[in-house]
N, C-alpha and C positions, 0 to 999 in steps of 0.2 A: 342347707341340707346337706347333711353328712355323706358322705364320700361311699362308705360301706351302702346306703342308704339307695343311692345311686346306681351302683352295681346290682344291689339285689333287684334292683326294676330289670335289670336284661336279663332274656331266657339263658337259660342256663346252659346251653349248645353257644353262645357267645360269651358271656360272663367267665366262662373255663378257657376259654383265649383270651381276657385282659391281661394286658401284662403289668397293663397301669391305669390308674383313673383320678386324675386332678381337677381340682374346682379352686376357681380363686376370679373373683369378681363377677362371678355371673357367669364365663365361662369354664365351660368342660374339656376339656382335652382326653380321649381315651387311646391307648396306644395299643391294637389287637393283634396279637400272632394268627398272621394266616397261612402258614406253613401248609401246604399238601392241598389248601383248596383250591376250585379252578374260580376262572373271573367270575362266573356269575353269582357264586356264592359268597366270594368276597365283595361283591356291590351291594350283595342283599345284607351280609353283615354290616356293611357300613351306612346303610340307609336303615337302618333297622336300630341301631346306634342311636343316629340323630332324630329320628322320630318318638324314639320313647324318651330318651332324656331330655327334649327340650319340655317335653311336658312338666317336667319338675319345676316345681316352684324356687324362683329364683334363679334358675338356668335362662340366660338370655340366648347362650349361641354356643352351639357342640361343636369340635372339634374331634374330627378317628382321621389318626393313624394307623395305617396297616405297615406291621413288617414281617420278613419271611424269616429271621432268625431263628435258628434253635440250636440248642445243646448239640456236638455229635454225638450222633449213635453211636453207643458202646458194647462190644461184646464179649461176653463172657462166656468161655469154653467150662464145660462139664464133661471130664474125660477120667478115663481108666484105663491099667493096664491089660484087663482082660475082661472079658464079656459075663454076664451072669451074678454081677455084684450090685446091682440095682441103681445103676446110672442113671438112665430114662425115668424113672420111679420119682428120685429125688430132683430133678432135674422139671421134670410135669410140678413139683407138690412146691418146688421154690419160684415155679413163677406165678403158679399161684398164692404165694404168702405173698410176693412183693408187687402182686397186681391187688391184695386185698391193705396192702400198706399205700396206693394210690403212685407205685410205680406204672411207670407208659413201659410196658415190658411183653416182649415178643418171645418166639419161638420157633429154634429151627430144630427140627429130627434130620441130624443129617447123616446117621446111622443106615449107610447102604446096606445090610445086609440081614437087619433085624428088625426095622423100623414098627416102634412100637406105642408112640405116641400118638396118632388117631384110636389106639384103643383106649388110654391114659388119659385123653382127653376128649374121649368121645365124640372121635370126627369123623368114622371108619366112613368109608365109601365118597366122605367131600372130595368133591373136584375142583381146584382152584380155579377164576377167571384168569384170561390174560388182558392187558391193557398193557397200548404202546411198548407193546414185545416183551413187556416181564410181567409177573405174576402177583396175584393178589391176592394176601395172606387170607386162609378160612379161621372165620373168629369162632371158637368152641365156645359149648354153653358155660365155663366157669369164666369167659371174659378173657380168655389166651389170644390174641392172633398169630396164627400158627402156621409152616408147610412144612413138608415132610415128605421126605421120599417115597413114604410110602401112595403119596396121592401122583404118583408119576408113575407107575407100573401097574400090572393089575394085581391084585390081591392074591396071593397066596405063588406069585410068580418070584422065582430067584432070581436073583440079580448075581452078574458075572465080570460088574466095569472094573476097571483098573487105570490105573493113570491119568490123563485128560479125564478119559469117562466121567471118571467118578468126581474129577475136579472141577468141569466144569456144569454139572449138575449139581455139585453144592452151591457153585455162585448162580446160580439159576437159584437159589432158597435164598442165599441172603441179600444178591440186589437185587429183590421183591419190591413191591410199593407198601413199604411199610408206615408209610403215614405220619401220625405225631409216634409213633416208637421211638421211646429213646434208649433203651437195654435190650438185647436181642441173647438170651440164654441158647448155647448151642448144643444140644446133647449128641456126642459126636459119636463113632464106633470104635467098639476097645479097639487097643493096642495105638501104635504109630505110623498110620499105611498113608494111604495117598492122604484121604481128607483132611488128616491133619498136617498136611505137608504143604497141600492146598492153600489152609486157612492162614500157615503161618506166613505164607509168600503174596498173599492177596487178602487178607480180611485179616489183618495182624488182634487176637483180643488185648481186650485191657486187662484183664488177669484169667487166672485158671483154678480149679475147684477137681480137686481129685479123688475120686472115691473110691475103695476096698472095702471089704471082708476083712476080717481081722487076723484069718491065718495068714501062715510064712507066706505060702505062693504066692496069695491075692496081694502080699505087699513090698515082693520085689518085683513083680507088673507093674503098679501102681507107682514105683519109684524110678521104672524108663519111663512112661508117660510124663512126671514129672521133669524128668531129664531133660525128656524131648522138648518143652514149653520153656525152660527156665537157658538151655542152647538156643532158643530162638527170640530172647530176652523180654520175655512174659512173665511177669507177676506171677506166684502159687500166692493164691488168696487165703487155701486151705486145704487139708486134708477132713473128709467126713470117713464117719465109720458106722457102714450098712450091716446091716443081719445080726446085730452085737449081742443080741440073749432073745430067746424065746420065752414066753409067760405063756405056759398050761391055759388054756382056755378052761380046765376044771377044779384044778388045785389052786391053778393060782402060780405054781411053783415056776422060779427062773432057770434054763438052762441055759448054754453056750456051745451048742451045736458048732458052728464055726471059731471058737475063742471067745478069748476078750482083752480088751483095752492093749490089742496089739498097735492099732492105727496111732492114738493115739503117744503111745511108746515110742515109735516111728516118730511122729511129728515133733516130740521131744529131742529126740536123736538129732534132726537136722536143722531143725530152729523152724520148721513150719507151725504156721500157726496152728490149732488143731479145733475145728470148727463145733464139730458135734458129733453124737452117736442117733442112729435112726436103728431101735428095736426089730427082732425078726416077729410078725402077729399076723393072724390071719385076717384081722381086722384091715390091715394096709394091702395083702393080697387081693381079699374081698373085694374092697373098694375101689383099689385100681383095675381090677377084670373090669370092674362095672362101670367104667369111665366115670366116675367121681373120687378126685385125687381127694386126700383126708386130710389135705391142708386149709380147704375151703368146710371145713367143717369145726368141731370142737373137740374135745378129749386130747389121752395125753402123745397119741400117735401127729393131731395137727400141731401140737407143741413143740414137738421133737424137728419137727420141720419149718414149724418160723421162727422157731430159736437160731437155727441156721440161718434162716433168709435171714433175720436182722442181722445177724455177723455180717452177711455180703453185704448189706445196705447202708452198715457204718463203714466196712472198707472203701464202698464205691464213693460213697458220701466226701473221705478223709481223702481219696485219693482225689476228689475232684478240689480240692482245698487248694488240694499241690500240683494243679495244674495238669494230673496226670488222666 
């Protein structure tokens, strides 16, 4: 009996957690990752493995070992020096693109003053439940577990949090029941304020992505954001140029209302990798307003987000290989 055939006998909910399955001399040894599962579910998984696999031809004994070991959850900060550069749209679409690649990714919307992820990921009105004094993330239609500052306040109500209040709220979102999530994307508020400082002190990211539009003023602010991360010994994964060019939906002519290539030029001058550019299109705006991230579909807009997500995934794999 082939080991792959044995694995295929198990339900997907169990097979997806099998770390190894070996068959030798009629004995099957299965190692199952049970991190995040309660005792009742762990016992049910163990019983199912034994009952299903013992029925296979040539199997005389089934041994089940359970482990709760997991790779440490890594945080990637998505920041910008100023508002209005499309940072939240990029974060949502990177999460969706990484999820489609098979990454176990979650998203924290840490923008105190303008949380937009509930709109971008179609979770407006959601109320996360509490368990053991921690929040349970909301699952978006795109398959992304998420928590947002927007879930903690009444819709349309302005916040005036500073210092400890902002830091404590951010901590609630990060220290939640993320289950088997291995990667958290943090959609930061613009600038270099309380949330950023709290993050560096208590929830240090593995790396940061900086978003900017091409014009000089935005680039100056983006450099400030990069300096904050570098000062906290957080690697800058790369720069993303957003709103890079507008294609007229009628004639197809491309214009550059915010300039062109400024972020790539800045990246070259500082030695920071350039991850790519996102065009300024009506399709992205309409899909975002509708809570349907373009990265979940096909076309040029999806390709742009997917290409950046692939570079981020490559960086994560390289950093892991180096022990980062």
